[in-house]
C-alpha positions as CSV (number, residue, x, y, z in Angstrom):
1,M,-153.0,-8.2,221.0
2,L,-152.5,-12.3,219.9
3,E,-153.1,-14.0,223.3
4,E,-156.1,-16.7,222.8
5,A,-158.5,-18.3,224.9
6,L,-157.4,-21.7,225.0
7,N,-159.7,-24.6,226.1
8,A,-159.7,-28.4,225.3
9,S,-162.0,-28.2,222.1
10,V,-160.1,-25.4,220.9
11,I,-156.6,-27.6,221.5
12,T,-158.1,-30.6,219.8
13,G,-160.4,-29.5,217.3
14,G,-158.5,-30.6,214.2
15,L,-155.4,-31.8,215.7
16,T,-153.7,-34.5,213.4
17,T,-151.8,-36.8,216.0
18,R,-153.1,-40.2,216.6
19,F,-153.2,-39.9,220.2
20,I,-151.1,-37.5,221.9
21,G,-153.1,-34.2,222.6
22,Q,-156.2,-36.2,221.7
23,K,-157.5,-36.1,225.1
24,V,-156.9,-32.9,227.0
25,L,-157.1,-31.7,230.7
26,Y,-157.4,-27.8,230.6
27,Y,-157.2,-25.8,233.6
28,P,-156.8,-21.9,233.9
29,S,-154.6,-22.5,237.2
30,V,-153.3,-25.4,238.6
31,T,-150.6,-25.8,241.7
32,S,-148.9,-28.7,239.1
33,T,-149.6,-30.4,236.0
34,N,-147.5,-33.2,236.8
35,D,-149.1,-33.7,240.2
36,I,-152.5,-33.8,238.3
37,A,-151.1,-36.1,235.5
38,R,-149.7,-38.4,238.1
39,R,-153.2,-39.0,239.5
40,R,-154.7,-39.8,236.1
41,A,-151.8,-41.8,235.2
42,V,-152.1,-43.9,238.3
43,R,-155.7,-44.2,237.2
44,K,-154.5,-45.4,233.6
45,A,-155.7,-42.3,231.6
46,P,-155.7,-43.0,227.9
47,E,-152.0,-42.6,226.5
48,G,-151.2,-39.3,225.4
49,T,-153.5,-37.4,227.6
50,A,-152.5,-33.7,228.3
51,V,-152.9,-31.9,231.4
52,I,-152.3,-28.2,230.4
53,A,-152.9,-24.9,232.8
54,D,-152.3,-21.4,231.8
55,K,-150.9,-21.0,235.4
56,Q,-148.9,-23.3,237.8
57,T,-148.4,-22.3,241.6
58,T,-146.3,-24.2,242.7
59,G,-144.3,-25.7,239.5
60,R,-141.2,-27.2,239.7
61,G,-138.4,-28.5,237.7
62,R,-135.6,-30.6,238.8
63,L,-133.7,-31.1,241.9
64,K,-137.2,-29.9,243.5
65,R,-136.3,-26.5,242.1
66,Q,-139.4,-23.7,241.9
67,W,-140.3,-23.3,237.6
68,V,-141.9,-19.4,237.4
69,S,-144.8,-20.5,235.5
70,P,-147.0,-16.9,234.8
71,Q,-149.9,-17.0,232.5
72,G,-149.0,-16.5,228.9
73,N,-146.2,-19.5,229.1
74,I,-147.0,-23.3,228.4
75,A,-147.1,-25.6,231.1
76,V,-147.7,-29.2,229.7
77,T,-147.7,-32.9,230.9
78,V,-148.0,-35.5,229.1
79,I,-149.0,-39.5,229.8
80,L,-147.0,-42.4,228.2
81,Y,-146.5,-45.7,228.6
82,P,-143.4,-47.0,227.2
83,A,-141.6,-50.1,226.9
84,R,-139.1,-50.1,229.7
85,K,-136.4,-49.9,227.3
86,N,-137.3,-47.1,225.9
87,L,-137.9,-44.8,229.4
88,Q,-134.1,-43.4,229.5
89,Y,-134.9,-41.4,225.8
90,L,-137.7,-39.7,226.7
91,T,-136.2,-37.0,228.0
92,M,-134.1,-36.5,224.9
93,Q,-137.0,-36.8,222.7
94,A,-139.0,-34.1,224.6
95,A,-136.3,-31.6,224.1
96,L,-136.2,-32.6,220.8
97,A,-139.9,-32.3,220.1
98,V,-139.7,-28.8,222.0
99,Q,-136.8,-27.6,219.6
100,H,-138.7,-28.7,216.7
101,S,-141.9,-26.7,217.5
102,I,-140.2,-24.1,218.2
103,E,-138.6,-23.7,214.9
104,K,-141.2,-24.6,213.4
105,T,-143.7,-22.0,214.8
106,T,-141.2,-19.0,215.3
107,A,-138.2,-19.7,213.2
108,L,-136.1,-19.1,216.5
109,K,-133.0,-21.3,216.4
110,C,-133.0,-23.1,219.8
111,Q,-129.9,-25.5,221.1
112,L,-130.0,-28.1,224.1
113,K,-128.1,-28.4,227.1
114,W,-127.8,-31.6,229.1
115,P,-129.4,-32.9,230.5
116,N,-132.7,-31.1,230.1
117,D,-132.9,-27.8,229.2
118,V,-134.0,-26.0,225.6
119,L,-132.0,-22.6,225.0
120,I,-132.2,-19.7,222.8
121,D,-129.1,-17.5,222.8
122,N,-127.5,-19.4,225.6
123,K,-130.6,-18.6,227.8
124,K,-133.1,-21.0,229.2
125,V,-136.4,-21.3,227.3
126,C,-137.6,-24.6,228.3
127,G,-137.3,-27.0,230.9
128,I,-138.4,-30.7,231.3
129,L,-139.1,-33.0,234.2
130,L,-139.9,-36.9,233.5
131,E,-141.4,-38.6,236.3
132,S,-142.3,-42.1,236.2
133,Q,-143.0,-45.7,238.2
134,A,-141.3,-48.3,236.7
135,E,-140.2,-52.2,237.8
136,I,-137.5,-53.8,236.5
137,D,-139.1,-54.9,233.4
138,S,-141.6,-52.7,233.0
139,V,-143.0,-48.9,233.4
140,N,-146.3,-48.1,235.1
141,Y,-146.3,-44.8,233.8
142,A,-143.9,-42.0,232.8
143,I,-145.3,-38.3,232.6
144,I,-143.2,-35.7,230.6
145,G,-143.7,-32.1,232.2
146,I,-142.8,-29.6,230.0
147,G,-142.6,-25.7,230.6
148,I,-142.1,-23.1,227.8
149,N,-141.7,-19.2,228.2
150,V,-143.8,-18.4,225.7
151,N,-145.5,-14.8,226.0
152,M,-143.7,-13.6,229.6
153,K,-141.7,-10.9,229.8
154,L,-138.7,-11.2,231.6
155,A,-138.2,-7.7,232.3
156,D,-141.2,-8.5,234.9
157,Y,-138.5,-10.9,236.6
158,P,-135.6,-9.7,237.3
159,E,-134.6,-12.7,239.5
160,I,-134.3,-15.0,236.3
161,A,-133.8,-12.6,233.6
162,P,-130.2,-12.9,233.5
163,I,-130.4,-16.5,232.9
164,A,-134.0,-17.3,231.2
165,T,-135.8,-15.8,227.8
166,S,-138.9,-16.3,226.6
167,L,-140.1,-16.7,222.7
168,A,-141.9,-12.9,223.0
169,D,-138.7,-11.3,223.9
170,E,-136.4,-12.9,221.5
171,S,-138.9,-12.5,218.5
172,G,-140.3,-9.4,219.5
173,K,-144.0,-10.5,219.2
174,E,-146.3,-12.7,221.0
175,V,-146.4,-16.2,219.6
176,S,-149.4,-18.2,219.6
177,R,-149.4,-20.9,222.3
178,L,-152.3,-22.7,220.7
179,A,-150.0,-23.2,217.4
180,L,-147.1,-24.1,219.5
181,I,-148.8,-26.6,221.5
182,R,-150.3,-28.4,218.5
183,N,-146.9,-28.5,217.1
184,L,-145.4,-29.8,220.0
185,F,-148.1,-32.6,220.1
186,I,-147.4,-33.8,216.6
187,E,-143.6,-33.3,217.0
188,M,-143.8,-35.8,220.2
189,E,-145.6,-38.1,218.8
190,K,-143.4,-38.2,215.9
191,L,-140.5,-38.9,217.7
192,Y,-142.4,-41.6,220.3
193,L,-143.6,-43.5,217.1
194,D,-140.2,-43.8,215.8
195,L,-138.5,-44.6,219.4
196,Q,-141.1,-47.6,219.9
197,A,-140.1,-48.5,215.9
198,G,-136.6,-48.7,217.1
199,E,-135.3,-45.4,216.0
200,F,-133.6,-44.1,219.2
201,P,-132.9,-39.8,219.1
202,L,-129.7,-40.5,220.8
203,K,-127.7,-39.0,217.5
204,E,-130.0,-35.9,217.1
205,W,-130.0,-35.4,220.6
206,R,-125.9,-35.3,221.0
207,D,-125.5,-33.8,217.9
208,N,-127.7,-30.9,219.1
209,L,-125.9,-30.4,222.5
210,I,-123.9,-27.2,223.2
211,T,-122.4,-28.9,226.3
212,I,-120.1,-31.3,224.4
213,G,-116.6,-29.4,223.7
214,K,-117.1,-27.0,226.6
215,K,-115.2,-26.1,229.4
216,I,-118.0,-26.8,232.3
217,H,-118.5,-27.2,236.2
218,V,-121.1,-30.1,237.2
219,R,-122.5,-30.0,240.4
220,S,-123.4,-33.6,241.9
221,D,-124.4,-34.7,245.6
222,N,-123.3,-31.3,246.8
223,E,-119.7,-31.7,245.1
224,V,-118.8,-29.6,242.0
225,F,-116.7,-30.9,239.3
226,E,-114.8,-29.2,236.2
227,G,-113.3,-30.1,233.1
228,I,-114.4,-30.6,229.4
229,C,-117.7,-32.4,228.4
230,E,-116.2,-34.9,226.1
231,S,-119.6,-36.4,224.9
232,V,-122.8,-38.2,226.5
233,A,-122.8,-41.8,226.9
234,D,-125.3,-44.2,224.6
235,D,-127.5,-43.8,227.8
236,G,-127.4,-40.1,227.7
237,S,-124.9,-39.8,231.2
238,L,-122.6,-37.0,230.7
239,L,-118.9,-38.1,230.2
240,L,-116.5,-35.2,232.1
241,R,-112.6,-35.4,231.6
242,C,-111.6,-33.9,234.4
243,D,-108.5,-31.2,234.5
244,D,-106.5,-34.4,236.1
245,G,-107.5,-36.2,233.2
246,A,-110.1,-39.2,234.8
247,L,-113.0,-39.7,233.0
248,M,-116.4,-39.2,235.2
249,K,-119.8,-40.3,234.3
250,F,-122.8,-38.4,235.2
251,M,-126.5,-40.0,235.1
252,A,-127.8,-36.4,236.7
253,G,-126.4,-33.0,237.8
254,D,-126.6,-29.3,237.4
255,V,-124.7,-28.2,234.5
256,T,-122.9,-24.8,234.1
257,L,-121.3,-23.7,231.0
258,R,-118.2,-21.7,231.8
259,K,-116.8,-20.6,228.5
260,R,-118.3,-17.7,226.9
261,T,-121.8,-18.5,228.3
262,V,-123.5,-17.7,231.1
263,D,-125.5,-20.3,234.1
264,S,-128.8,-21.1,232.2
265,S,-129.9,-23.4,235.2
266,Q,-133.1,-21.2,235.6
267,P,-134.5,-22.3,239.0
């Protein structure tokens, strides 16, 4: 049995990052790591503070959906104070950090799906939820919630088994959550420092999107639009070439891949 007993000192001990993950608030069970991180961010917790829980009882994803987060998975939220111009790139860099850390830890190959999903073989293995409080020219705080299906057995959750997967299911063995968390913090910090230095993650993120060039449905504001995902704009918004030839731009929405894939939007 690989499963480790996690705690703050185990996670931070020997961690080579400068600030991300150097302060950890660890809980066996919480309602939502984002809720705790938000309260800490308002009180100006040190940048890079990470809230980690073995289990979330009311975890949530985008569009106020429930996020299934049982024990054996990773639920983590990181507090950042980015420049206003960099806020739009945080979800991109978080997705890339997850992709890098999964591949480094397990050698499993991941894909990204607009706007914030990490997939393995077209099934969702990770969701990301960015929340922020921002002014016109400044950001009071940003919190990046990341939920990774690590050692859960999807057979125990038939309601999401057709559209989701876990690292254990894909690799055929349990995965070290400690190693994955450490790699995640290292990758997040590298990309965040690159962003501060003016190196934007847009190209790598766009190059890894399986959405581009695919026939998709986009649900936005209770309407559904169909067409080909032509690209993503510099601000990360999706560009959809509709069947009538019109080009539409979506800043947010729910995407379903319609060609040789299944809907990978885990609630």
